[in-house]
C-alpha positions in Angstrom: -55.3 -17.2 10.4 -51.9 -18.6 9.2 -48.9 -16.3 9.9 -46.6 -18.1 7.8 -47.8 -16.8 4.2 -47.9 -13.0 5.7 -44.4 -13.5 6.8 -43.2 -14.7 3.6 -45.0 -12.1 2.0 -43.5 -9.2 4.1 -39.9 -10.7 3.6 -40.6 -10.4 -0.2 -41.6 -7.0 0.1 -38.8 -6.0 2.1 -36.7 -7.4 -0.6 -38.3 -5.9 -3.4 -38.0 -2.6 -1.4 -34.4 -3.0 -0.9 -33.7 -3.9 -4.4 -32.7 -0.6 -5.6 -30.5 -0.1 -2.7 -28.4 -3.2 -3.4 -28.3 -2.5 -7.1 -27.0 1.0 -6.7 -24.2 -0.2 -4.2 -23.1 -3.0 -6.8 -23.2 -0.2 -9.5 -20.9 1.8 -7.8 -17.4 2.2 -8.9 -14.8 0.4 -6.8 -12.4 2.9 -4.9 -10.1 4.4 -7.6 -6.2 4.9 -6.9 -3.2 5.9 -8.5 -0.6 3.4 -10.2 2.9 3.4 -8.9 6.1 1.8 -10.5 8.8 1.4 -7.8 12.4 0.2 -8.4 14.2 -1.2 -5.5 18.1 -2.6 -5.2 19.4 -4.3 -2.0 23.1 -4.2 -1.0 24.6 -5.8 2.1 27.5 -4.2 4.2 30.8 -6.4 3.2 29.2 -8.0 0.0 30.6 -6.4 -3.0 28.0 -7.4 -5.4 24.4 -5.8 -5.5 21.2 -7.8 -6.1 19.4 -7.3 -9.4 16.9 -4.5 -9.6 13.3 -5.6 -8.8 10.6 -3.5 -10.3 6.9 -3.7 -9.6 3.7 -1.8 -10.0 0.7 -1.2 -7.5 -1.9 0.8 -6.6 -1.9 3.5 -3.8 -4.9 5.3 -2.4 -4.8 8.9 -3.7 -5.2 10.2 0.0 -2.7 7.8 1.4 -0.3 9.4 4.2 2.2 6.4 3.8 4.9 6.8 1.1 4.6 4.5 -1.7 7.6 2.7 -0.6 6.1 1.8 2.7 3.0 0.6 1.3 5.0 -2.1 -1.0 6.7 -3.2 2.5 6.6 -7.1 3.0 3.7 -8.5 5.4 6.2 -9.0 8.1 7.2 -5.7 8.3 5.4 -2.8 10.1 6.2 1.1 9.3 5.4 3.6 11.8 6.5 7.1 13.0 5.9 9.0 9.6 7.2 12.3 9.6 7.4 14.7 6.6 9.0 17.8 6.2 8.4 19.7 3.1 9.1 17.0 0.4 11.0 14.5 2.6 9.2 11.7 4.4 10.9 9.5 7.2 9.6 6.4 8.8 10.9 3.6 11.2 10.2 -0.1 10.1 10.3 -3.4 12.3 10.3 -6.8 10.7 10.0 -10.3 12.2 11.3 -13.4 10.6 14.1 -12.2 9.9 14.2 -9.7 13.0 15.5 -6.4 11.9 15.0 -2.8 12.2 15.3 0.2 10.1 14.5 3.7 8.8 13.1 4.9 5.6 13.6 8.2 3.8 12.3 9.4 0.5 12.5 12.6 -1.2 9.9 13.6 -3.6 10.8 15.4 -6.8 7.5 16.6 -7.4 4.3 14.9 -6.6 4.7 12.0 -9.0 8.3 11.2 -8.5 10.4 10.0 -5.4 14.2 8.8 -4.7 15.3 7.3 -1.3 16.4 4.4 1.0 15.5 1.9 3.6 18.6 1.0 5.8 18.1 -2.1 8.1 20.0 -3.2 10.8 20.1 -6.8 12.2 22.2 -9.5 14.0 22.9 -11.0 10.4 24.4 -7.9 9.1 23.3 -4.3 7.6 21.5 -3.9 4.6 20.3 -0.9 2.3 17.3 -0.9 -0.1 17.8 1.9 -2.5 14.0 3.2 -3.8 13.0 5.2 -6.9 9.2 5.4 -7.7 7.0 7.4 -10.3 3.4 7.4 -10.9 2.5 5.6 -14.3 -0.3 8.0 -15.3 -2.9 5.1 -14.9 -5.8 5.0 -12.6 -6.2 1.7 -10.9 -8.7 0.0 -8.7 -9.1 -0.9 -5.1 -5.9 0.8 -3.6 -3.8 -0.6 -1.1 
């Protein structure tokens, strides 16, 4: 007896049995999050002019333990040492290219707004980024 047709039938049967599971997985909604709008403004010590305000939106996970400001950090920066006391969150930041370290702090006005700053130190000078943020009230897909 030729085993090749039997293997083909077995593979087809397994595919048919697995089809409902695959369809269910595809039909499930992607993860949902909350859309935040953040505004940042950078200033450097010794430079009287501030940079223009930068506003952007991003999708944050509802169960995120990171403050929204840290979630939007550049890829060359790593945030750590998160600490929350009441409505105040602090953390440390380390960046490469350029090399700099910093500390961040935000204070939540409620669970939907915050204000704060990130203060960076580097060999090229010190810089402060002022932060404000609020939830837009929109749900979003694929939170970061």
